[in-house]
MARTI-663710 format. One record per residue (C-alpha): residue number from 1; residue in three letters; chain; x, y, z. Coordinates in steps of 0.1 Angstrom, whole numbers. Example, Ala and Ser with C-alpha at 12.3 -4.5 7.8 and 13.67 -1.06 7.14 Angstrom:
BEGIN
    i   aa  ch     px     py     pz
    1  ala   A    123    -45     78
    2  ser   A    137    -11     71
***
This chain:
BEGIN
    i   aa  ch     px     py     pz
    1  met   A    179    135   -176
    2  thr   A    206    156   -157
    3  asp   A    238    140   -145
    4  his   A    225    145   -108
    5  gly   A    192    130   -118
    6  arg   A    209     99   -132
    7  arg   A    231     95   -102
    8  leu   A    200     99    -80
    9  gln   A    182     72   -100
   10  leu   A    211     48    -97
   11  ala   A    215     54    -59
   12  asp   A    178     48    -55
   13  glu   A    179     15    -76
   14  leu   A    210      4    -57
   15  leu   A    193      7    -23
   16  arg   A    160    -10    -35
   17  arg   A    182    -39    -48
   18  phe   A    199    -41    -14
   19  ala   A    167    -41      4
   20  ser   A    152    -67    -19
   21  ala   A    182    -90    -14
   22  leu   A    179    -86     24
   23  arg   A    142    -93     23
   24  ala   A    147   -126      2
   25  ala   A    175   -137     26
   26  gln   A    152   -131     56
   27  leu   A    124   -151     41
   28  tyr   A    141   -180     24
   29  ser   A    171   -202     28
   30  ala   A    206   -193     15
   31  ser   A    203   -218    -13
   32  his   A    169   -206    -25
   33  pro   A    171   -193    -62
   34  leu   A    153   -161    -52
   35  val   A    179   -153    -28
   36  ser   A    208   -158    -52
   37  arg   A    189   -139    -78
   38  asn   A    182   -108    -57
   39  ile   A    218   -108    -44
   40  ala   A    229   -110    -79
   41  gly   A    208    -81    -89
   42  phe   A    223    -60    -59
   43  asn   A    258    -71    -69
   44  asp   A    253    -62   -107
   45  thr   A    238    -27    -97
   46  leu   A    266    -20    -73
   47  ala   A    292    -28   -100
   48  his   A    275     -3   -124
   49  val   A    272     24    -97
   50  val   A    309     19    -87
   51  gly   A    322     18   -123
   52  his   A    359     29   -123
   53  gln   A    359     43    -88
   54  pro   A    379     27    -59
   55  gly   A    348     19    -41
   56  leu   A    315     31    -27
   57  thr   A    302     40      7
   58  leu   A    267     36     18
   59  gly   A    260     59     48
   60  val   A    232     66     72
   61  val   A    230    104     82
   62  gly   A    202    116    102
   63  gly   A    179     86     95
   64  glu   A    185     89     57
   65  phe   A    208     73     31
   66  val   A    238     88     14
   67  val   A    252     68    -14
   68  gly   A    286     80    -23
   69  asp   A    280    118    -23
   70  val   A    244    115    -33
   71  pro   A    218    120     -4
   72  leu   A    184    102    -10
   73  pro   A    156    128     -4
   74  arg   A    133    104     16
   75  ala   A    132     67     25
   76  ser   A    105     46     10
   77  val   A     88     16     27
   78  thr   A    115     -7     13
   79  met   A    143     15     24
   80  arg   A    131     22     59
   81  asp   A    132    -15     65
   82  leu   A    167    -15     54
   83  leu   A    174     16     77
   84  arg   A    158     -1    107
   85  arg   A    180    -32    101
   86  leu   A    212    -12     99
   87  glu   A    203      8    129
   88  arg   A    196    -25    149
   89  ala   A    230    -36    139
   90  gly   A    246     -3    148
   91  val   A    258      3    113
   92  glu   A    266     38    103
   93  arg   A    282     32     69
   94  ile   A    293      5     46
   95  thr   A    323      9     23
   96  ile   A    326    -16     -4
   97  ala   A    357    -17    -26
   98  arg   A    356    -22    -64
   99  glu   A    374    -56    -60
  100  val   A    346    -70    -38
  101  thr   A    336   -106    -47
  102  phe   A    301   -120    -51
  103  asp   A    307   -143    -21
  104  glu   A    314   -113      1
  105  ile   A    283    -94    -10
  106  ala   A    263   -126     -3
  107  ala   A    279   -130     31
  108  leu   A    271    -93     39
  109  val   A    234    -97     30
  110  gln   A    231   -130     50
  111  ala   A    248   -113     80
  112  leu   A    224    -84     80
  113  ala   A    194   -105     72
  114  ala   A    201   -126    104
  115  ile   A    196    -95    125
  116  asp   A    160    -97    139
  117  gly   A    153    -71    165
  118  ala   A    182    -79    187
  119  ala   A    182    -55    217
  120  ala   A    221    -50    215
  121  ala   A    241    -46    184
  122  pro   A    252    -80    172
  123  glu   A    287    -88    161
  124  leu   A    292    -88    123
  125  pro   A    320   -107    104
  126  thr   A    348    -89     86
  127  trp   A    355    -91     49
  128  pro   A    386    -81     29
  129  his   A    367    -57      7
  130  ile   A    338    -46     29
  131  gln   A    344    -22     58
  132  ile   A    316    -16     84
  133  gly   A    315     17    102
  134  arg   A    298      9    137
  135  ile   A    282     33    163
  136  glu   A    275     26    199
  137  val   A    241     11    204
  138  gln   A    227      6    238
  139  gln   A    191     -6    230
  140  arg   A    169      2    200
  141  val   A    131     -4    199
  142  asp   A    112      4    168
  143  ala   A     84     28    175
  144  pro   A     49     14    165
  145  val   A     33     26    134
  146  ala   A      4     42    153
  147  asp   A      2     79    149
  148  thr   A    -14     96    119
  149  ala   A     17    111    107
  150  ala   A     35     78    105
  151  ile   A      5     61     89
  152  arg   A      4     88     62
  153  glu   A     41     82     55
  154  val   A     35     44     52
  155  tyr   A      6     50     27
  156  gln   A     26     76      6
  157  asp   A     55     53      4
  158  ala   A     34     24     -5
  159  thr   A     20     45    -34
  160  val   A     55     53    -46
  161  ile   A     65     16    -45
  162  ala   A     33      5    -63
  163  gly   A     43     30    -91
  164  his   A     79     14    -90
  165  leu   A     65    -21    -92
  166  trp   A     43    -10   -122
  167  glu   A     73      3   -141
  168  ile   A     94    -27   -133
  169  thr   A     65    -50   -147
  170  gln   A     63    -29   -177
  171  arg   A    100    -31   -183
  172  glu   A    108    -66   -173
  173  gly   A     75    -85   -177
  174  arg   A     70    -92   -140
  175  pro   A     70    -74   -107
  176  asp   A     98    -75    -81
  177  pro   A     85   -101    -55
  178  gly   A    108    -87    -28
  179  gln   A     94    -52    -30
  180  ser   A     58    -65    -34
  181  his   A     62    -84     -1
  182  ala   A     79    -55     16
  183  val   A     51    -31      9
  184  val   A     23    -55     18
  185  asp   A     42    -62     51
  186  ser   A     43    -26     59
  187  leu   A      5    -21     50
  188  ala   A     -5    -52     71
  189  gln   A     14    -39    101
  190  ala   A     -4     -5     97
  191  val   A    -38    -22     93
  192  ala   A    -31    -41    125
  193  gln   A    -20    -11    145
  194  asn   A    -42     18    133
  195  arg   A    -67      6    108
  196  thr   A    -89     37    113
  197  ala   A    -63     62    101
  198  leu   A    -52     39     72
  199  leu   A    -87     35     60
  200  ala   A    -93     73     63
  201  leu   A    -62     78     40
  202  thr   A    -76     56     14
  203  ala   A   -105     82     10
  204  leu   A    -81    109     -2
  205  lys   A    -86    114    -40
  206  asn   A    -59    121    -63
  207  tyr   A    -66    114   -100
  208  asp   A    -30    120   -112
  209  thr   A    -19     88    -92
  210  tyr   A    -51     70    -94
  211  thr   A    -36     37   -109
  212  phe   A    -11     34    -79
  213  thr   A    -33     46    -51
  214  his   A    -60     23    -64
  215  met   A    -36     -7    -60
  216  val   A    -27      4    -24
  217  asn   A    -63     12    -15
  218  val   A    -76    -22    -27
  219  ser   A    -48    -39     -8
  220  ile   A    -57    -21     25
  221  leu   A    -94    -26     20
  222  thr   A    -90    -63     12
  223  met   A    -69    -68     43
  224  ala   A    -92    -47     65
  225  gln   A   -120    -70     56
  226  ala   A   -100   -102     59
  227  arg   A    -87    -92     94
  228  ala   A   -122    -85    105
  229  ile   A   -133   -121     97
  230  gly   A   -103   -135    116
  231  ile   A    -77   -139     89
  232  asp   A    -42   -129    100
  233  gly   A     -5   -137     97
  234  pro   A      9   -149     63
  235  gln   A    -26   -157     49
  236  leu   A    -36   -119     55
  237  arg   A     -4   -109     37
  238  glu   A    -14   -131      8
  239  phe   A    -48   -114      6
  240  gly   A    -30    -80      7
  241  leu   A     -7    -91    -21
  242  ala   A    -36   -102    -42
  243  gly   A    -52    -68    -37
  244  leu   A    -21    -49    -46
  245  met   A    -15    -69    -77
  246  his   A    -52    -74    -90
  247  asp   A    -48    -49   -118
  248  ile   A    -12    -55   -127
  249  gly   A    -23    -70   -160
  250  lys   A    -31    -33   -172
  251  val   A      5    -27   -178
  252  arg   A     -2    -46   -211
  253  thr   A    -32    -24   -219
  254  pro   A    -25      3   -245
  255  ser   A    -19     36   -228
  256  asp   A    -44     54   -249
  257  ile   A    -72     31   -236
  258  leu   A    -59     30   -201
  259  asn   A    -55     68   -198
  260  lys   A    -85     77   -220
  261  pro   A   -103    107   -204
  262  asp   A   -137     97   -217
  263  arg   A   -157     65   -214
  264  leu   A   -145     36   -233
  265  thr   A   -162     24   -265
  266  asp   A   -174    -12   -266
  267  asp   A   -144    -22   -286
  268  glu   A   -120     -4   -262
  269  phe   A   -136    -21   -232
  270  thr   A   -131    -55   -247
  271  val   A    -94    -47   -250
  272  met   A    -95    -35   -214
  273  lys   A   -111    -66   -202
  274  arg   A    -80    -86   -213
  275  his   A    -61    -73   -182
  276  val   A    -75   -101   -160
  277  val   A    -60   -128   -182
  278  asp   A    -27   -108   -186
  279  gly   A    -24   -102   -150
  280  ala   A    -28   -139   -143
  281  glu   A     -2   -148   -167
  282  ile   A     23   -123   -155
  283  leu   A     19   -134   -119
  284  arg   A     20   -170   -126
  285  arg   A     54   -164   -141
  286  thr   A     66   -143   -112
  287  pro   A     89   -163    -88
  288  glu   A     77   -169    -53
  289  met   A     43   -154    -60
  290  pro   A     16   -172    -40
  291  ala   A     -8   -192    -60
  292  leu   A    -37   -171    -46
  293  val   A    -24   -140    -63
  294  pro   A    -29   -149    -99
  295  ile   A    -62   -165    -91
  296  val   A    -75   -131    -77
  297  ala   A    -61   -112   -107
  298  phe   A    -80   -136   -131
  299  glu   A   -111   -136   -110
  300  his   A   -117   -103    -94
  301  his   A   -143    -91   -121
  302  leu   A   -163   -123   -118
  303  arg   A   -195   -122    -98
  304  ile   A   -212   -151    -77
  305  asp   A   -241   -152   -102
  306  gly   A   -216   -159   -131
  307  ser   A   -217   -124   -146
  308  gly   A   -187   -102   -151
  309  tyr   A   -156   -113   -170
  310  pro   A   -138   -131   -184
  311  ala   A   -169   -140   -204
  312  gly   A   -180   -177   -202
  313  val   A   -159   -184   -171
  314  arg   A   -180   -200   -143
  315  arg   A   -171   -209   -108
  316  asp   A   -191   -231    -83
  317  gly   A   -179   -207    -57
  318  leu   A   -156   -178    -59
  319  asn   A   -124   -177    -38
  320  leu   A   -129   -156     -6
  321  ala   A    -99   -134    -14
  322  thr   A   -115   -128    -49
  323  gln   A   -148   -118    -33
  324  leu   A   -131    -94     -8
  325  cys   A   -110    -79    -35
  326  gly   A   -140    -75    -58
  327  ile   A   -159    -56    -31
  328  ala   A   -128    -34    -24
  329  asp   A   -122    -28    -62
  330  val   A   -157    -17    -69
  331  tyr   A   -159      5    -38
  332  asp   A   -126     22    -45
  333  ala   A   -132     27    -81
  334  met   A   -167     43    -75
  335  arg   A   -156     68    -48
  336  ser   A   -126     80    -68
  337  gln   A   -127    112    -89
  338  arg   A   -121    104   -124
  339  lys   A   -119    128   -155
  340  tyr   A   -150    112   -169
  341  gln   A   -168    103   -136
  342  gln   A   -176    122   -104
  343  ala   A   -169    104    -72
  344  phe   A   -200     88    -58
  345  pro   A   -209     91    -21
  346  thr   A   -205     60      1
  347  asp   A   -242     53      5
  348  arg   A   -246     52    -33
  349  ile   A   -216     28    -37
  350  leu   A   -230      5    -10
  351  ala   A   -264      5    -27
  352  val   A   -246     -9    -58
  353  leu   A   -228    -34    -37
  354  gln   A   -261    -45    -21
  355  lys   A   -282    -47    -54
  356  asn   A   -297    -78    -70
  357  asp   A   -304    -93    -37
  358  gly   A   -270   -108    -33
  359  thr   A   -266   -122    -67
  360  gln   A   -233   -105    -75
  361  phe   A   -218    -99    -41
  362  asp   A   -221   -120    -10
  363  gln   A   -243    -99     12
  364  his   A   -228   -113     45
  365  leu   A   -195    -99     33
  366  val   A   -211    -66     22
  367  arg   A   -227    -62     56
  368  arg   A   -194    -68     72
  369  phe   A   -177    -43     49
  370  val   A   -204    -18     59
  371  gln   A   -197    -24     96
  372  ile   A   -160    -17     90
  373  leu   A   -163     14     69
  374  gly   A   -198     28     78
  375  ile   A   -220     46     55
  376  tyr   A   -199     76     63
  377  pro   A   -163     63     68
  378  val   A   -138     77     94
  379  gly   A   -121    109     81
  380  asn   A   -152    119     61
  381  leu   A   -163    155     65
  382  val   A   -201    155     68
  383  arg   A   -229    181     73
  384  leu   A   -251    174    102
  385  asn   A   -289    180    107
  386  thr   A   -280    212    127
  387  gly   A   -263    226     97
  388  glu   A   -229    222    115
  389  ala   A   -200    202     98
  390  gly   A   -179    176    114
  391  ile   A   -153    148    109
  392  val   A   -163    113    114
  393  leu   A   -143     98    143
  394  arg   A   -157     63    148
  395  ile   A   -184     40    131
  396  asn   A   -213     26    153
  397  pro   A   -217     -9    139
  398  gln   A   -252    -10    154
  399  asp   A   -262     19    130
  400  pro   A   -236     28    104
  401  his   A   -258     59     94
  402  arg   A   -252     75    128
  403  pro   A   -215     76    135
  404  gln   A   -195     94    162
  405  val   A   -184    129    150
  406  arg   A   -163    158    160
  407  val   A   -181    190    151
  408  val   A   -156    216    139
  409  phe   A   -177    240    118
  410  ser   A   -207    260    127
  411  glu   A   -239    261    106
  412  thr   A   -224    294     89
  413  gly   A   -191    276     80
  414  arg   A   -171    293    107
  415  arg   A   -143    272    123
  416  leu   A   -152    265    159
  417  asn   A   -128    276    185
  418  arg   A   -137    247    208
  419  pro   A   -148    217    186
  420  tyr   A   -169    191    205
  421  glu   A   -177    155    200
  422  val   A   -211    138    197
  423  asp   A   -223    102    193
  424  leu   A   -252    105    170
  425  leu   A   -265     72    179
  426  arg   A   -269     83    216
  427  ser   A   -275    121    210
  428  lys   A   -306    134    229
  429  gly   A   -313    160    203
  430  gly   A   -324    195    210
  431  thr   A   -294    217    201
  432  trp   A   -273    186    195
  433  pro   A   -270    169    162
  434  thr   A   -287    136    157
  435  ser   A   -280    126    121
  436  val   A   -258    132     90
  437  gln   A   -274    150     61
  438  ile   A   -247    147     33
  439  pro   A   -209    142     29
  440  leu   A   -189    172     22
  441  asp   A   -157    180      2
  442  pro   A   -131    189     27
  443  ala   A   -113    211     -1
  444  glu   A   -143    235      1
  445  tyr   A   -135    240     37
  446  ser   A    -96    242     31
  447  val   A    -90    214     57
  448  asp   A    -70    182     58
  449  pro   A    -94    155     73
  450  leu   A    -66    137     89
  451  gln   A    -56    168    108
  452  leu   A    -90    169    124
  453  leu   A    -91    133    136
***
């Protein structure tokens, strides 16, 4: 690694530690062990970054961080929360001297954590070895995460953090709870504000980051189902956290099995199945991880008829979060392009979920899942019975086979100058489309589905 690359890595780690410390201080009392542990992590990383320099300045320039003289190329979900908090406080830079004490660092974290959406910049204490550069702040209101570009950024950042959590778990034996909660909070907010766009993003297929996008997708799909049946608030976030962490036990799966381009042998699959036990063990040992999360990691491959694995484990009734996560897990795995498996269309996946007359999956939950996603989910490019192609805009819960569509390509594949919208459920026919024939690959049309929404 180059010297610049190393400095960039250290700067990124420092900001993540800072954000985790703030997050812990916001959620728990000052005496809580998770708070002191996260502040200690930030303090230790700071000492490492400062080294023999007189001190270090953390600056905010144009909505991005600069650590010393190292600009961070983009702000992740965790760091955007840190950015928002500093902006609300009117903080432009924080200069920390090498002689700073742990108590001063702890006081800084607590002071910033206490800022909770204040309309005017609050007063901050002063410390001997910490200097705060302020800017004039009249009023700051966070823009809602509602537009497609913002949703895309939330999703992409969540995938990056999922990869970071995976690496931390491989290295340290357990994930960072602060980062885990931060990414789920961000996704939960997005689910509440623009579920349609977020669900559309989960359909984008990228084999190279499958492990991390799968973590994020299952979290989103689990929370979307939970919210649709009335679960919200802290419990919704627990469901999302369980979805995010359901496969974390695979960090212990040998890489030659986890990344094998072909189907696994019976012996290899036996090894792979250990991830449910490993995941539960890792999460049980992770501080401040809700009890639901290791339960779902252990159970998410069990089915209500007693099939699945771990073998020989039976439950009188599976946890609701387990069932929602299990549906999300199967759905996302089957629709994803793999080196050894073509992606299945949604109607085929739903047929699998509905098989065996409800012996494996609760059919009430599956029906609700279909109502949320539709047979042809929002953001899917589809061919219509007229030969035209369009993007699915909305689902019709009364008939998931007949969504509302924006027609953007003619029957010859020509991009329409004036796209039009049609509700297939209420279409009168004639020259107007009335049904979907097949889903299409947007790559063949060289379009980004989200740009067509």
